[in-house]
DRENKE-152054 format. One line per field, with one value per residue (C-alpha): residue number from 1; chain; y, x, z. Coordinates in Angstrom, 3 decimals, always signed. Layout:
BEGIN
fimi = (NUM:...)
zati = (A:...)
v = (Y:...)
u = (X:...)
w = (Z:...)
% end
This chain:
BEGIN
fimi = (1:2:3:4:5:6:7:8:9:10:11:12:13:14:15:16:17:18:19:20:21:22:23:24:25:26:27:28:29:30:31:32:33:34:35:36:37:38:39:40:41:42:43:44:45:46:47:48:49:50:51:52:53:54:55:56:57:58:59:60:61:62:63:64:65:66:67:68:69:70:71:72:73:74:75:76:77:78:79:80:81:82:83:84:85:86:87:88:89:90:91:92:93:94:95:96:97:98:99:100:101:102:103:104:105:106:107:108:109:110:111:112:113:114:115:116:117:118:119:120:121:122:123:124:125:126:127:128:129:130:131:132:133:134:135:136:137:138:139:140:141:142:143:144:145:146:147:148:149:150:151:152:153:154:155:156:157:158:159:160:161:162:163:164:165:166:167:168:169:170:171:172:173:174:175:176:177:178:179:180:181:182:183:184:185:186:187:188:189:190:191:192:193:194:195:196:197:198:199:200:201:202:203:204:205:206:207:208:209:210:211:212:213:214:215:216:217:218:219:220:221:222:223:224:225:226:227:228:229:230:231:232:233:234:235:236:237:238:239:240:241:242:243:244:245:246:247:248:249:250:251:252:253:254:255:256:257:258:259:260:261:262:263:264:265:266:267:268:269:270:271:272:273:274:275:276:277:278:279:280:281:282:283:284:285:286:287:288:289:290:291:292:293:294:295:296:297:298:299:300:301:302:303:304:305:306:307:308:309:310:311:312:313:314:315:316:317:318:319:320:321:322:323:324:325:326:327:328:329:330:331:332:333:334)
zati = (A:A:A:A:A:A:A:A:A:A:A:A:A:A:A:A:A:A:A:A:A:A:A:A:A:A:A:A:A:A:A:A:A:A:A:A:A:A:A:A:A:A:A:A:A:A:A:A:A:A:A:A:A:A:A:A:A:A:A:A:A:A:A:A:A:A:A:A:A:A:A:A:A:A:A:A:A:A:A:A:A:A:A:A:A:A:A:A:A:A:A:A:A:A:A:A:A:A:A:A:A:A:A:A:A:A:A:A:A:A:A:A:A:A:A:A:A:A:A:A:A:A:A:A:A:A:A:A:A:A:A:A:A:A:A:A:A:A:A:A:A:A:A:A:A:A:A:A:A:A:A:A:A:A:A:A:A:A:A:A:A:A:A:A:A:A:A:A:A:A:A:A:A:A:A:A:A:A:A:A:A:A:A:A:A:A:A:A:A:A:A:A:A:A:A:A:A:A:A:A:A:A:A:A:A:A:A:A:A:A:A:A:A:A:A:A:A:A:A:A:A:A:A:A:A:A:A:A:A:A:A:A:A:A:A:A:A:A:A:A:A:A:A:A:A:A:A:A:A:A:A:A:A:A:A:A:A:A:A:A:A:A:A:A:A:A:A:A:A:A:A:A:A:A:A:A:A:A:A:A:A:A:A:A:A:A:A:A:A:A:A:A:A:A:A:A:A:A:A:A:A:A:A:A:A:A:A:A:A:A:A:A:A:A:A:A:A:A:A:A:A:A:A:A:A:A:A:A:A:A:A:A:A:A)
v = (+0.000:+3.396:+5.807:+8.542:+6.263:+5.809:+9.547:+10.363:+7.777:+9.370:+12.902:+12.130:+12.657:+10.769:+12.725:+12.866:+11.675:+12.048:+12.439:+9.415:+11.260:+10.621:+8.601:+5.622:+2.175:+1.931:+5.204:+4.077:+0.789:+2.634:+4.851:+1.780:+0.450:+3.232:+1.793:-0.878:-0.341:-1.713:-4.571:-5.408:-5.568:-9.243:-10.354:-8.178:-10.037:-13.492:-13.867:-13.530:-16.921:-15.687:-13.809:-14.506:-12.024:-12.920:-12.209:-8.880:-8.055:-8.691:-6.210:-3.531:-3.832:-3.716:-7.344:-8.377:-8.103:-11.892:-12.544:-13.260:-9.883:-9.220:-7.886:-5.437:-6.128:-9.929:-10.761:-14.304:-12.982:-12.193:-8.850:-7.671:-8.389:-6.918:-3.623:-3.778:-4.655:-2.323:+0.639:-1.702:-3.115:+0.420:+1.547:-1.442:-0.792:+2.816:+1.754:-0.991:+1.075:+4.538:+5.866:+8.206:+7.116:+8.899:+8.155:+9.268:+9.888:+9.795:+7.572:+8.232:+8.173:+7.661:+11.057:+9.868:+10.702:+7.243:+5.476:+7.099:+3.619:+3.031:+3.866:+3.207:+3.401:+3.574:+2.186:+4.631:+7.088:+6.977:+10.513:+11.881:+8.791:+8.975:+5.178:+4.215:+6.106:+3.609:+1.213:-1.684:-3.385:-7.024:-9.700:-13.451:-16.288:-19.888:-20.699:-17.391:-17.486:-20.443:-18.107:-16.015:-18.820:-17.727:-13.988:-11.618:-13.575:-12.791:-11.279:-8.844:-7.897:-7.027:-4.817:-2.958:-2.511:-1.092:+1.408:+2.384:+2.819:+5.116:+7.201:+7.311:+6.233:+3.979:+1.631:+0.308:-1.668:-4.501:-5.148:-8.365:-9.748:-13.552:-15.575:-12.592:-12.855:-12.499:-9.281:-9.370:-6.430:-6.766:-4.105:-4.030:-1.894:-0.405:-2.729:-0.832:-3.965:-5.612:-2.400:-2.117:-5.687:-5.076:-1.947:-3.692:-6.659:-4.348:-2.343:-5.546:-6.338:-2.817:-3.195:-6.122:-3.727:-0.914:-3.243:-5.178:-8.412:-11.150:-12.172:-15.877:-18.269:-19.879:-22.995:-21.472:-21.498:-17.748:-18.265:-20.873:-18.380:-15.709:-17.968:-18.878:-15.173:-14.188:-16.950:-17.875:-19.263:-21.330:-20.613:-24.230:-23.935:-26.212:-24.940:-27.100:-27.325:-30.396:-28.383:-26.392:-28.233:-26.299:-27.003:-30.602:-30.979:-29.496:-31.915:-34.946:-33.883:-33.421:-36.995:-38.315:-36.389:-37.639:-41.212:-40.585:-38.968:-41.873:-44.354:-42.410:-42.159:-45.943:-46.419:-43.928:-45.848:-49.162:-47.714:-46.025:-49.238:-51.298:-48.904:-48.898:-52.691:-52.672:-50.046:-51.953:-50.181:-48.028:-44.284:-43.317:-44.831:-43.494:-43.861:-42.834:-39.822:-38.850:-40.132:-40.897:-40.251:-42.409:-41.428:-41.511:-38.068:-37.018:-37.843:-34.961:-34.154:-33.044:-32.727:-35.536:-33.252:-36.085:-37.749:-34.391:-33.591:-37.097:-36.616:-32.974:-32.394:-29.026:-27.576:-27.825:-25.321:-23.134:-22.819:-23.206:-22.818:-22.111:-22.679:-20.996:-23.439:-23.313:-24.633:-28.129:-29.137:-32.740:-34.558:-37.099:-39.256:-40.347)
u = (+0.000:+1.430:+2.209:+0.242:-2.798:-2.516:-2.149:-5.128:-7.250:-6.463:-7.424:-11.117:-13.550:-16.763:-20.008:-21.927:-25.294:-27.115:-26.237:-27.006:-26.707:-29.936:-31.354:-33.522:-32.713:-35.736:-34.879:-31.279:-32.415:-34.641:-31.741:-29.575:-32.134:-31.160:-27.731:-25.152:-23.555:-20.166:-21.734:-23.790:-20.779:-19.906:-23.535:-23.899:-21.019:-21.943:-19.238:-21.193:-21.519:-24.580:-26.576:-27.240:-27.582:-31.270:-31.953:-30.111:-32.149:-35.383:-34.231:-33.203:-36.478:-38.642:-39.785:-38.231:-41.319:-41.666:-37.960:-36.793:-36.087:-33.167:-34.274:-31.539:-32.482:-32.220:-29.108:-29.036:-27.996:-24.410:-25.559:-26.603:-23.194:-21.450:-23.199:-22.628:-18.950:-18.048:-17.059:-15.078:-13.180:-12.515:-11.303:-8.991:-7.593:-6.827:-5.176:-3.137:-1.945:-1.833:-3.940:-6.871:-10.216:-13.544:-17.017:-18.324:-22.016:-23.059:-23.944:-21.203:-21.652:-19.139:-18.225:-18.381:-21.647:-21.850:-21.629:-24.311:-25.434:-22.116:-22.744:-20.744:-20.972:-17.573:-17.184:-14.405:-12.082:-8.413:-7.082:-3.551:-2.040:-0.739:-0.593:-4.210:-7.517:-10.354:-11.045:-13.456:-14.485:-15.577:-16.545:-16.711:-17.915:-16.753:-18.259:-17.438:-13.847:-13.145:-13.498:-10.602:-8.028:-6.248:-6.688:-9.477:-12.306:-12.940:-16.360:-14.894:-12.150:-14.884:-16.527:-13.300:-12.294:-15.781:-15.184:-11.828:-13.482:-16.189:-13.879:-10.829:-8.632:-5.622:-5.676:-7.846:-7.280:-9.630:-9.746:-11.544:-12.452:-12.436:-14.494:-14.599:-10.961:-8.516:-7.910:-6.316:-5.484:-5.069:-4.014:-5.798:-4.224:-6.230:-6.223:-7.182:-7.585:-9.840:-11.845:-12.377:-13.725:-15.842:-17.395:-18.260:-19.874:-21.778:-22.945:-24.303:-26.167:-27.585:-28.928:-30.971:-32.408:-33.060:-34.696:-36.571:-35.061:-34.147:-30.482:-29.588:-29.827:-26.715:-27.926:-27.553:-30.054:-30.310:-31.469:-33.979:-35.434:-35.567:-37.393:-40.019:-40.467:-40.544:-42.948:-44.916:-47.966:-48.654:-51.469:-52.445:-51.115:-48.576:-45.401:-44.398:-40.589:-40.380:-38.959:-36.504:-33.189:-31.525:-34.198:-34.578:-30.834:-31.142:-33.966:-32.026:-28.946:-31.134:-32.401:-28.849:-27.632:-30.532:-29.651:-26.019:-26.997:-29.312:-26.532:-24.031:-26.533:-26.967:-23.205:-22.865:-25.458:-23.647:-20.283:-21.843:-23.551:-20.357:-18.504:-21.390:-21.372:-17.643:-18.021:-20.738:-21.135:-18.003:-18.613:-15.786:-13.689:-10.299:-8.930:-5.748:-7.517:-9.919:-12.482:-16.181:-18.343:-21.459:-23.076:-26.589:-28.138:-29.933:-33.618:-35.950:-39.516:-42.047:-45.783:-47.776:-50.015:-51.817:-52.857:-53.800:-56.134:-57.605:-58.445:-59.509:-60.531:-62.100:-58.590:-58.119:-60.950:-59.948:-56.297:-56.099:-52.715:-52.738:-49.404:-49.113:-48.430:-45.379:-44.677:-43.109:-40.719:-41.608:-39.855:-41.829:-40.337:-42.128)
w = (+0.000:-0.949:+1.865:+0.103:+0.081:+3.845:+4.424:+2.190:+3.961:+7.291:+6.249:+5.672:+8.512:+9.132:+9.192:+12.468:+11.212:+14.537:+18.191:+20.374:+23.674:+25.564:+22.658:+23.581:+22.210:+19.882:+18.158:+17.774:+16.221:+13.750:+12.653:+12.107:+9.628:+7.227:+6.573:+7.330:+10.725:+11.695:+13.678:+10.543:+8.235:+8.666:+8.250:+5.143:+3.473:+4.779:+7.449:+10.694:+12.465:+14.366:+11.712:+8.033:+5.191:+4.945:+8.624:+8.376:+5.250:+7.175:+9.821:+7.329:+5.404:+8.532:+8.354:+11.677:+13.911:+14.133:+14.681:+18.239:+19.806:+22.135:+25.505:+26.601:+30.239:+29.983:+32.006:+30.619:+27.201:+26.116:+24.681:+28.153:+29.662:+26.646:+27.353:+31.108:+30.804:+27.919:+30.144:+32.410:+29.423:+28.141:+31.571:+31.894:+28.412:+29.342:+32.599:+30.945:+27.954:+29.502:+26.608:+27.066:+25.646:+25.298:+24.031:+20.647:+21.220:+17.583:+14.661:+12.117:+8.346:+5.533:+4.025:+0.391:-1.369:-2.950:+0.413:+2.617:+3.737:+5.522:+9.191:+12.336:+16.100:+17.777:+21.322:+22.208:+20.510:+21.518:+21.864:+21.895:+20.273:+16.680:+16.259:+16.910:+17.102:+17.646:+20.510:+20.065:+23.328:+23.351:+25.866:+25.293:+27.483:+27.499:+24.101:+22.415:+23.695:+21.393:+18.424:+19.787:+20.112:+16.920:+17.429:+16.404:+14.723:+11.075:+11.705:+14.251:+11.790:+9.267:+11.886:+12.629:+8.979:+8.371:+11.190:+9.710:+6.313:+7.693:+9.891:+7.641:+10.558:+10.016:+13.027:+15.847:+19.017:+19.958:+23.701:+24.639:+28.064:+27.873:+30.357:+32.732:+33.749:+30.852:+28.912:+25.480:+23.215:+19.453:+16.932:+13.567:+10.839:+8.017:+4.996:+1.840:-0.290:+2.279:+2.712:-1.050:-1.150:+1.949:+0.459:-2.797:-1.011:+1.336:-1.672:-3.228:-0.020:+0.186:-3.367:-2.027:+0.562:-1.935:-4.478:-1.765:-3.061:-0.555:-0.592:-0.921:+2.029:+3.515:+5.337:+8.811:+11.673:+11.160:+7.565:+8.756:+11.252:+8.577:+6.105:+8.718:+9.396:+5.714:+4.652:+7.810:+5.964:+2.869:+0.390:-0.466:-4.046:-5.751:-7.404:-10.390:-10.432:-12.674:-15.576:-13.443:-13.856:-11.046:-8.436:-9.586:-9.089:-5.592:-4.782:-6.018:-4.051:-0.964:-1.318:-1.702:+1.341:+3.460:+2.511:+3.464:+6.772:+7.598:+6.818:+8.924:+11.795:+11.736:+11.786:+14.639:+16.689:+16.133:+17.191:+20.218:+21.340:+20.918:+23.215:+25.714:+25.775:+26.460:+29.213:+31.060:+34.418:+34.020:+34.242:+31.919:+29.152:+28.022:+24.490:+22.705:+21.156:+23.946:+26.412:+26.865:+29.899:+30.459:+33.739:+35.115:+35.493:+38.665:+39.020:+38.259:+39.194:+36.606:+36.120:+34.523:+32.509:+30.694:+33.970:+35.506:+32.592:+32.768:+36.438:+36.038:+32.374:+33.221:+33.560:+29.780:+29.293:+32.207:+31.163:+27.371:+25.682:+21.968:+20.259:+16.860:+14.072:+11.852:+8.379:+8.244:+5.482:+4.527:+1.698:-0.316:-3.071:-6.223)
% end
């Protein structure tokens, strides 16, 4: 990368689209629907392990009412603790590095007229330091920490490069708190080639939003949720795909894969039962490549609802529970 390119990138300033000081969460979420924020970047290009392009598209087009909503006050969710611990992570970073950090109470917008959809919220700005200007604070529990074993996960790198693109800054520090007890700090330098690719892929996603055209699915649970939300009901019609070579190919491959999965499941059961037979009453078995635990769980107490309703059928009318139906995907062969 040419030095002049780096200097030019650093001279641009992001636009302050709107101040977030005193703004309630719902208003902030509505503003975010008008563009791709830094935390949306990875999903927009298909690299977010938690959110698909299709689910993000539903949110940006206002079709997310039926999607599971995150309760910011639910302390059983990682997002809650991420918010609670963000200032603590930022404070620890400042103490550990000796750098001064401050909040940016605004939604930022890319200064280029052809990229108004590129938005960003910055956790902290690093001031008085020529080497780095942005601080991104993260927390990860036991499961999420696995994604950090080789450094900053790819989807977080997308987020940070998006921030650097919007702000014109040349470097950011990512400070992550792992499992509530280990702090790590990573430096991410501006990568012009990566940013150019990121912008082009984000632009393609935003065209899906502007044209109200769903992006492709990716096989993830997120895509499955989005499809149920996008098409919650059927209309009792039949779609004839017999002349569509592409879809017929997909159907045939689906049948083949289901046969393979069934065969592998049978083989898995046989192997499992052979090991169980060998273990007998042993609680644990050790092998050259690992171990197996086979222990009895504790007894639990539940409610025999069927017997209760048999003895007191009037309770069914007094306390009805209607569960909304959902579409089932059933494969039938000719």
